[in-house]
N, C-alpha and C positions, 0 to 999 in steps of 0.2 A: 505180704500181698501190698501191692501201692494202691495209694490212696484213691483214683481215680474209679479202679474196678469193684472196692467197695462203697463207695457214694453210688455208684450206677444203681449197684441190687435194690439199694431201700429205695431209691424213686422209681425203680422199676419194676417192683412186686407187684403193682396192678398193670393187667394187659391194655388198658387204655393210655398210658403214660409208655408204651417201648420204645418209641419215637423221638424221645426227648432227647437222649444223645446223639442218635443219629442225625437231628435239627441241628446239633451242636457241630459246627465243622471242623476242622483242621486245628482245633487250638494249639495242641502240642503234636499234629500229625508227623509221624515223619516221613521225608521224601520218599515218594514212590521211583527212585534212580536205580534201584537192582531190577524191577521188571518191564518187561518190552513192553511197549506203548501197545503195540496192535499185536493182543495174545490170538491163538486161535480160538475159533467163532464169533470174533469181532467185527462188527457191522459197520463197514466204511462207504462213504460217500464220496466218489472220483469225481472233479470234476477238468475239464479240458477245454483251452481257450487259444485259438489262434487270430493272432492281428491280421486284419486287412486291412492294408494299406488304402484299397480302391474305395472300401466302405467308410474306412475311418474309426472304425470298432473295433471291437472286440467280438469273434465269433463263435458260439460253442459247440464242441465236436461232440458227434451222437457216440461216440465210444463209452462218455463218461455214465453213471449211474450209479448206484449200491452193489456191492460187492460183502461177500462173508470170506474170511481167512478160514481158511481150511483146518483140518485137524492137523498137516503136516505144515502147515505155516505157508499156505501161500495163497495166491488169489490168479484166477482165469482172466486174463482180459482181452476183451478181441484186436485182432489186428498181430498182436505180439506173444500173445500166448499166457503162458505159465509166467508170472512171477513170484519171484519168490521173499516172502518178506523178514523172515527170521529176527534179529534184533533191531529191524529200519524203524526208524521213526516216522510221524506223519511227512515231513519235511525230505527226509530219504527216501520213503516208499518213492513221494512225489517228483523226485529228484531222478529215480531209475526208470519210472515209468515212460517220463517225459523223455529221457536219454534216447531211450528202446525205440520211442516212436520216431524217435528224429534219424535214428540209424534205419529203421525198417524202411519207412517211407522215402527217405532222402532230403530231409528239409533242410533249409539254409539254417534254419532256427528252432531250436526244439520248444514246441509248445508251453504255453503255461498251463501248467498243473498244480493240482491243491488236493490234498485229501484230507477230510474229516471224519473223525470217529462220531458214527450215527448211535451206536448203542455197544455198551460192554459187556461180554458174556456173564452170567448172574454169578452170586456167589450164594454158598449152600450155607447155611446154619443147621447144627445137628445137637445132641445130646441133651443136659437138663439147662433146656431152655422153655419160657413159656410158649412160643412159638416157633418152633423149627420149620424150616421152608427155603423157598429160594428166594432173593432178596435182591435189587437190582447193585451193582457194583458201580463205582464211580472210584479216580484215580484219590490215592490217598486212605482210603480205608483201611481201618485197625480193625484187629481182632476184638479189642474194647467196645468200636464201635457194630461191629457186627454182633456181639454178644447184648447191645443196647437195641439192633432192629430186631432182635430174637424174641423180644419184651422182655430181655433180662432173666438173669437165675429165676429155675422152676422151684415156688414154693408154695405152701400149702395157704398161707395166710401172710398178712404184710401190712405193715402201716401205708396211709395213706398220703398222698404228695400234699404239699402244702398250697393255699392259695396262693402264695408269691412265686412257687415253681410254675403253677399252671400258667399264671400272667406273663411269667418272663419266657415259657414254652410257645404262649399266645403271641406274644412282642415279636421271638425269630420267625416265627413263621410268614405274619404281617411284613415284618424287614424281608425276608426272600422275595416275595410278592413285589413290594418295593420295587427292589433292586430288578427282576424281573422287567417291570413296565418301565422301568427308565433305560434300559441297556436297547429295551426296543425302540424307546423313544428317540434314543443318540443314535441307532441303526437310522432311524426313517428322515432324523434332520442330516446326518453324514450323505445321505442318497439326494435328498433335497440339494443340498449344499455343493455335492459332485455332478448335480445334472442329472443322476441316472434315469432311467424308465422305470425302474422299478425294485424294492428295496430287499438287500440282499442279510437277512436274519442268520444270526449265528443260533446253531442250535444247543440249547441249552439242557444241561444233565441235572437230575434229581429233580425235576420241575414235573409240575401237572400239566400234561398234554393238552387237556380241556383249555385250562386256562391261558396255557401259552397261545394256544390257535386265538382264541380270544379276543386278547391283548395284540396279536399279530393283527385281526383282520381289523381291529379298532383302528391302528396306526394305516391299515394301507388305506381304509377309507379316509384319515385325514390329508394321507400325504396325496391322492388320487385329486379330494375336493382343492385342495392347495394348488394341485398343478393347472387342474381348469381353471379356477379365479384366474392365475398366473398367464395362462394361454390366452383366455378371451380379454383383458387386459392388454396385453400385448399386440391381440388381431386388431382391437379396437385403434389402438394408435399407429397401426400399420396400415389398417383400410382410412383413417384418417389422412395419413402423408399420400396414401396412392388420388384420392379427390382430389387434394390439395394440387398433386402434379398435373389432375385431369384438368384442373382448374385453370391453372397457368399454360397448358397449352391449349384451350379453348382462349383465353385473354391475350395471349401471343397472335393467335390468327386474328383476334381483334385489329390488334394493333395495326399490323401488316394490311387488313384492308382500311383501316382509318386513315396511314401514311400513303396508299394509292389516294384515297380520296381527296387527301391536303394537294400531291403532285396535281392529282387533275384539275381541282380547283384556283390552283396557282396557277396553272398554265391557261386556263378560260379568262382568269381575274389578268393577266398579261395581257391577252388578245381585247378583251373589252375594253381595259386602258387606252389601248390604242383606239378603238373603235371611237370613245367618249374623245378624245384627244383630236379626233377628225369630226365629230358631231354628229357621225353617223348613228351613236347609241346612245342612249340617257345616260345620266350619272346616277340613276334610280340602280340600273342594273350593274352596275359598279358596286354601290353598296351594298347589294344582294348579297353578290358573291363575297363580298370582304367579310359578311355574314357569317355565310357557311363558312367559309377559312377558318375562322376562329372558333365557331363550334367544333370543328373536324378536330381541330389542334387540341382543344380542351378535351374532346373524347379521347383523343389519343393519349392524355397525359393522364386523363381517369387511369384508364385500361393499365398504364404503366404503373402506376401507383398500387393499383389492385395486384399485380403481379408481384411489385415487392414485398405486399402485405402476405399474400399467400406463402411467398418463399419464406419469410419470419415464423408464419404459422407450421411451416415443413421442420426449419430449424429449434421450435418448441415442442413439436410433437416429436421430434427424432429425442431432442433431450429427456422426456418424460419417458420417454418407451427405457433407454437406458437407464435413466433414474430408476427405472421400476425396478431391473434384474439388481442394479446396484443398492437399492432400499430393502430388498427383498435378500438379496445375501447376508446383509449387514444385519437384517432382523433373524434369518436362519443362526449364525455365527453367535449373537447374543443367548437365542436360545439353547443353541447347543453348550456353551459355556455354561450358565446355569444349571442345563440337567446334569452337565457331570460332575459338577462343585453336589448338585444333590444326592448321585450315585456315591462319592466320594463320605459325605456326614453317613451316609447309611450304613456302606462298608463300617467306618466307625464306631456307629452305634451298634451293630452287630456283634462285631468283636466285644465292645464293653458289655452287652447282653449276655453274650457266651461268657465271657468271664465271670458274672455276677451269677447266673446261674450253676456254673462250674463250684464257685464257692457257697452258695447257699447247698447244693447237694452236698459238699464235705463238714459243709457247718451243721447237720442234721445229721449225721450219721451216728447212729449207735454202736461204739466201737466194743461194747461189750459182749453184746451180739453176734457181731460180725469177728468177734476175734476168734470162734471154734470155728470157723470157715476156710475153705478155700476154694479158689477156682483156677483149674489149668485148661490149655488150651491145647490144641492138637489141629494141623493142619493136615490137610489132605491135596497133594497136587500133582496133576498129571503133565509132566514135560521129558523131551526126548523118547517117547514110545514106551516109558515106563511110570510106576505113580510111586509118589513119595512119599513118605509120612513122618512129621517131625514136629516137635515139641513148639509152640511159639509164646511167648508175652503179650502184654495188654497193647504195646505200642507195636508189634509184628506189623505190617504193611500185606496186605492182600494183595494176591492177584485173580486178574478176571479168572474165573470155572474153579475157586478155591473151595474145598468142601471143611468149614470150620467145626471141630467138634469140642462141645464145651462138657465137662466134669465139674460137677460140683464134691469136694471130698471134706467129710467131717473128721478135724483137728482134733486130737484125744488135748483137753484143757486136765487145770487141776481138779476142775470138782466131779472130774469122769475116775478119780484114784479113792482107794479107800482112805480116810484120814481118822488115827484114833483119838479118843475122846481123853480127857484128863482122866477119867475113871479109869479107864482099859489100862491109861499108860503107869497106872499106880496098883498094879494088883493086890499091893501087902498095906491094909491100910495102919496107920502109925499107932502106937500107942495112945497117943491122947484121942485121938478120934474114937478109938474102943471106949 
């Protein structure tokens, strides 16, 4: 029996710590390459988008939604009918649906199609386990981890886990929650950077739905608030430019009026000068006209200066508006880079904590007590219309819908064999003893 299974038994004797090794991710989990990604009873979400050049955006199709892979390994999509999933992965199924839609409707280009797994079929843990039952499947799940989810081996008594192990399990859950929040925050920042109208969150697996919904709602509120602030600021600058343009139009009308007054005053002044030279008009009349002409010219100059200032203010408002978006993009890029670095640190911390928990479980193993027991795994799997049953090891990767049977067997030890004493070995006492 390998070490990880013996260690998990010690840690999982108490049912309250049944999920300890389930929290520990794929520390040494083999690849899930041999199993089909979309097994029967897998719930998927189909998204179909079409680029609309007239609108300049992608428009979703009503054909999308959630589908469940049937026992025969197929899904029924409107318009194109039954699509066999078989051993296709998500990308392969999306490409097959897009190709069939293009052929069926006669599109020039195939629509953008994506397939995401919403929920895998559960696995069932039965046999000599503390809490047999139905458990949520995740890719990479092994027989050993299924035993951990089932509460460990069924035992009447057992030692309590150490305080250090309890702390490490709590730290792992805290790190998982931190990764969830970081991933949701990164999705929000990416949506802000791309100018999207809403956030496209990835569907996290093996996470508390209530916590996921709460975190996503918080990020949606932040996303909406920041978008509203940016919209109000940009609207203020746009309104300021409109007001300045209106002011310029009014000033230009005043300039035209001032130029008309100047022309009229110049004509009148020319006539008065002629009359003054002939002695028909007094010189004071000429002086009054000259002052009025100078005043009109000064007003015209003031209007032209005001127009120049308004155009300068428009240029400044335009720069502020463009700088508003540039500064916002720079701010989002900085936050995104910082959050991605935080996520990488959380991943590293989780890997370290996992390794430390495994080492501590191994260090606390009671080898003398464990030497007399062995655990065997049997997997019952349905496929191709028949049911197969075969033995498995601790690292065997499970498939969705598998039933794993755990059997605890007592192995014979030397203590179970009769041992001859020194007295019985020598039935005839020696002459000296007599």
